[in-house]
C-alpha positions as CSV (number, residue, x, y, z in Angstrom):
1,M,-17.4,50.6,60.6
2,Q,-14.9,50.8,57.8
3,S,-13.0,47.5,57.3
4,K,-9.2,47.5,57.9
5,P,-6.5,45.8,55.9
6,K,-5.7,42.3,57.3
7,I,-2.3,41.2,58.3
8,M,-1.1,37.7,59.3
9,I,2.4,37.5,60.8
10,L,3.9,34.0,60.2
11,G,6.8,33.4,62.7
12,T,9.2,30.9,61.3
13,F,12.6,29.4,62.0
14,H,15.3,30.3,59.5
15,M,15.6,27.4,57.0
16,G,19.2,28.4,56.0
17,T,22.3,29.3,58.0
18,T,22.1,32.5,60.0
19,A,24.2,34.5,62.5
20,D,21.3,34.6,65.0
21,M,21.9,34.2,68.7
22,I,20.2,30.9,68.7
23,E,20.6,28.6,65.7
24,V,18.0,26.0,65.1
25,E,19.3,22.4,64.6
26,K,17.8,21.3,61.3
27,D,18.0,18.8,58.5
28,S,18.0,19.8,54.9
29,M,14.8,21.6,53.8
30,L,15.6,20.4,50.2
31,S,15.0,16.7,50.9
32,P,12.0,15.2,49.2
33,Q,10.1,14.8,52.4
34,R,10.7,18.4,53.5
35,Q,9.8,19.7,50.1
36,K,6.5,17.8,50.3
37,E,5.8,19.3,53.7
38,I,6.6,22.8,52.5
39,V,4.2,22.5,49.6
40,E,1.5,21.4,52.1
41,V,2.1,24.5,54.2
42,V,1.9,26.7,51.1
43,N,-1.4,25.1,50.2
44,R,-2.7,25.9,53.7
45,L,-1.5,29.5,53.6
46,K,-3.2,29.9,50.2
47,D,-6.6,29.8,52.0
48,F,-5.7,33.1,53.6
49,K,-5.7,34.6,50.1
50,P,-2.9,37.1,50.6
51,T,-2.9,40.1,48.3
52,K,0.7,40.9,49.2
53,I,3.5,38.8,50.7
54,A,6.1,40.7,52.8
55,L,9.5,39.1,53.4
56,E,12.3,39.5,56.0
57,A,14.8,40.9,53.5
58,E,16.3,44.4,53.6
59,K,14.1,46.8,51.7
60,K,17.2,48.0,49.7
61,R,17.3,44.5,48.2
62,N,13.8,44.7,46.9
63,G,14.9,45.0,43.3
64,T,17.2,42.0,43.6
65,L,14.6,39.9,45.3
66,N,12.1,40.7,42.6
67,E,14.6,39.9,39.9
68,E,14.9,36.4,41.5
69,F,11.2,36.1,41.9
70,T,10.6,37.0,38.2
71,R,13.2,34.4,37.1
72,Y,11.4,31.9,39.3
73,L,8.1,32.7,37.6
74,K,9.8,32.1,34.2
75,G,11.3,28.8,35.4
76,D,14.8,30.2,35.4
77,Y,15.6,30.2,39.1
78,Q,16.1,27.3,41.6
79,L,14.7,27.9,45.0
80,Q,17.3,28.2,47.7
81,E,17.3,26.8,51.2
82,N,15.6,29.7,53.0
83,E,12.0,30.6,54.0
84,I,11.9,33.6,51.6
85,D,12.3,31.2,48.6
86,Q,10.7,28.1,49.9
87,I,7.5,29.7,51.3
88,G,7.5,33.3,50.1
89,Y,8.3,32.8,46.4
90,R,6.2,29.6,46.2
91,L,3.1,31.1,47.7
92,A,3.4,34.3,45.7
93,K,3.6,32.3,42.5
94,E,0.6,30.2,43.6
95,M,-1.4,33.3,44.3
96,G,-0.6,34.8,40.8
97,H,1.4,37.7,42.3
98,Q,3.9,39.5,40.1
99,E,5.9,41.0,43.0
100,V,7.0,40.3,46.5
101,Y,7.9,42.9,49.2
102,A,11.2,43.3,51.1
103,V,10.5,45.2,54.3
104,D,13.5,44.6,56.6
105,W,16.2,47.0,57.7
106,M,19.7,46.1,59.1
107,E,21.7,49.4,59.1
108,Q,23.9,50.6,62.0
109,G,21.3,53.0,63.3
110,A,21.3,53.2,67.1
111,L,23.5,50.1,67.5
112,Q,26.3,50.4,70.0
113,R,26.9,46.7,70.8
114,E,26.2,43.5,69.1
115,I,23.9,41.1,70.9
116,S,26.8,38.7,71.3
117,E,28.7,41.4,73.2
118,V,25.8,42.0,75.5
119,T,25.3,38.3,76.3
120,E,29.0,37.8,77.0
121,W,29.0,40.9,79.3
122,A,26.0,39.6,81.2
123,K,27.6,36.1,81.5
124,E,30.7,37.7,83.1
125,H,29.2,40.5,85.2
126,Q,25.6,39.4,85.9
127,P,25.7,35.6,85.8
128,K,22.4,35.2,87.8
129,L,20.5,37.5,85.5
130,Y,22.2,35.8,82.5
131,E,20.7,32.5,83.6
132,E,17.3,34.0,84.3
133,L,17.1,35.6,80.8
134,F,18.7,33.0,78.6
135,K,18.2,29.6,80.2
136,P,14.4,29.6,79.3
137,L,15.4,30.3,75.6
138,Y,17.6,27.3,75.5
139,Q,14.9,25.1,77.0
140,L,12.7,25.8,73.9
141,E,12.7,23.1,71.3
142,F,15.1,24.6,68.8
143,T,15.3,21.6,66.6
144,T,13.4,20.3,63.5
145,A,13.9,16.7,64.4
146,G,10.7,14.6,64.5
147,K,8.4,17.5,63.4
148,S,6.8,18.3,60.1
149,I,7.2,21.9,58.7
150,N,3.6,22.6,59.6
151,N,4.0,21.5,63.2
152,L,7.3,23.4,63.5
153,L,5.5,26.6,62.3
154,L,2.7,26.0,64.8
155,Y,5.3,25.6,67.5
156,Y,7.1,28.9,66.7
157,N,3.7,30.7,66.7
158,Q,2.5,29.3,70.0
159,P,1.7,32.2,72.4
160,D,3.9,30.8,75.2
161,V,6.9,30.4,72.8
162,V,6.3,33.9,71.3
163,D,6.0,35.4,74.7
164,Q,9.1,33.8,76.0
165,L,11.2,35.0,73.1
166,H,10.0,38.5,73.6
167,R,10.3,38.4,77.4
168,S,14.0,37.5,77.2
169,Y,14.6,40.4,74.8
170,V,12.8,43.0,76.9
171,N,14.5,42.0,80.1
172,M,17.9,42.6,78.4
173,A,17.3,46.2,79.5
174,R,18.3,45.0,83.0
175,I,21.8,44.1,81.8
176,K,23.8,47.1,83.2
177,D,26.1,48.5,85.9
178,T,26.1,51.8,87.6
179,E,27.8,53.5,84.6
180,Q,26.5,51.8,81.5
181,Y,23.2,50.4,80.2
182,V,24.8,47.5,78.3
183,G,21.6,45.7,77.2
184,M,20.2,49.0,75.9
185,D,23.1,49.3,73.6
186,W,21.6,46.6,71.5
187,L,17.9,46.7,72.6
188,I,17.3,50.2,71.3
189,W,18.5,49.0,67.9
190,W,16.2,46.0,68.1
191,Y,13.2,48.3,68.7
192,Q,14.4,50.6,66.0
193,R,14.5,47.7,63.5
194,N,11.1,46.4,64.4
195,L,9.5,49.9,64.2
196,I,11.0,50.2,60.7
197,L,9.6,46.8,59.8
198,F,6.2,48.0,61.0
199,S,6.6,51.3,59.1
200,N,7.4,49.4,55.9
201,L,4.5,47.0,56.4
202,S,2.2,49.9,56.8
203,D,3.2,51.1,53.3
204,L,1.6,48.0,51.9
205,A,-1.8,48.7,53.4
206,T,-3.0,50.7,50.4
207,A,-6.6,49.5,50.4
208,P,-9.1,48.2,53.1
209,D,-9.3,44.9,51.3
210,E,-5.5,44.2,51.5
211,R,-4.6,40.8,53.0
212,I,-0.9,41.0,53.9
213,L,1.2,38.0,54.9
214,F,4.5,38.7,56.6
215,I,7.0,35.8,56.9
216,V,9.5,36.6,59.6
217,G,11.7,35.0,62.2
218,G,9.8,34.0,65.4
219,S,11.5,36.4,67.7
220,H,9.9,39.3,65.8
221,V,6.3,38.1,66.2
222,N,5.4,39.5,69.6
223,I,6.9,42.9,69.2
224,L,5.4,43.4,65.7
225,K,2.0,42.2,66.8
226,N,2.2,44.9,69.6
227,F,3.1,47.6,67.1
228,V,0.3,46.5,64.7
229,K,-2.3,46.4,67.5
230,E,-1.2,49.8,68.9
231,S,-1.3,51.4,65.5
232,G,-4.9,50.6,64.9
233,L,-4.1,50.3,61.2
234,F,-4.6,46.6,60.7
235,A,-6.9,43.7,61.7
236,T,-4.8,40.8,62.7
237,V,-5.4,37.2,61.6
238,S,-4.0,34.2,63.5
239,V,-1.6,31.8,61.9
240,Q,-3.2,28.9,63.9
241,S,-6.5,29.3,62.1
242,Y,-4.8,28.3,58.8
243,L,-2.1,25.8,59.9
244,Q,-4.2,23.7,62.4
């Protein structure tokens, strides 16, 4: 049987400020202790021996990203407080890579409502469903307090955490009334975005011996793993086998 390119999807919290629905409470990732922990994570991920590192940045920014990365290789760029720089650039440098790969997409596409509009509508018109869908999310441990970076990443890649994040998103399809499918107005765009992510990741699988690491927010992990599995294109590798 012909071997397939391998892919490892590393779900992470966003180390910098974001406009995400749920913002993780965090301390500075630039503190000496956090920097030490990030280096330890990078050293563990090196054992995967990635041939390409894909990042959750819009593909249209690929040139800008690689300008930054090239400057970093030359010692002319200070890593910023985000996972692209702290894990992606560091690891790519350690592996001797000359390039990183932006694979995200954030255009208007099929988007008809922002996720904040959908959740506010559900809170007002379907309060019981709102509680059912979003209360479990807020019960997850969205804080970095008392955990090392390695343990945080293990947490965000736990099957039950990954499943809960995905479950809440899928069930947003039930946010509706007799005339409008409110949840769908955002959810269709979410599927569109993740299918584009998968499509761009597939472009990186140029040889059977490719070993692709994709660093992405934890809410993407389940849906992308499903697309990867259904495609038959990749062999998947678990994060736990390298971080535990």
